[in-house]
C-alpha positions as CSV (number, residue, x, y, z in Angstrom):
1,M,90.9,-170.0,21.0
2,R,90.2,-173.8,19.7
3,L,91.8,-172.5,16.0
4,T,94.6,-171.6,17.5
5,E,95.3,-174.7,18.4
6,T,93.9,-176.9,16.2
7,S,93.9,-175.2,12.8
8,G,97.6,-174.0,12.2
9,R,97.1,-170.5,12.3
10,T,99.2,-168.1,14.5
11,V,97.3,-166.7,17.4
12,A,97.9,-163.2,15.3
13,Q,95.6,-164.9,12.0
14,V,93.1,-166.5,14.0
15,A,92.5,-163.0,16.2
16,A,92.2,-160.8,13.0
17,G,89.3,-163.0,11.9
18,P,86.7,-161.3,14.4
19,G,88.8,-158.7,15.4
20,I,89.8,-159.7,18.8
21,G,93.2,-158.6,20.0
22,K,96.1,-161.0,19.9
23,S,96.9,-160.5,24.0
24,T,93.5,-160.9,24.5
25,L,93.0,-164.6,22.3
26,T,97.0,-165.3,24.8
27,R,94.8,-164.5,27.8
28,W,91.6,-167.2,27.0
29,K,94.3,-169.5,25.4
30,N,96.0,-169.0,28.9
31,Q,93.0,-169.6,31.3
32,F,91.9,-172.2,29.5
33,R,94.8,-174.4,29.8
34,A,96.3,-174.0,32.9
35,P,93.2,-175.9,34.8
36,C,94.6,-178.7,31.4
37,L,98.2,-178.8,32.4
38,K,97.2,-179.1,36.1
39,Y,94.1,-182.1,35.9
40,E,97.3,-183.7,33.6
41,T,100.4,-183.1,35.8
42,A,98.2,-184.8,38.9
43,R,96.9,-188.0,36.4
44,R,100.7,-188.6,35.4
45,S,101.2,-188.3,39.0
46,K,99.5,-190.9,40.1
47,L,100.8,-193.2,37.8
């Protein structure tokens, strides 16, 4: 999942390496990102 953020490759390219479905990797990425976005939004609202 981190590779989709740091490698410059597309989700499809990253998913193809270990044989993960593109939709599965996208779902994992979104599930990971949601709590991070909530934290960042809360932090910014306190500034």
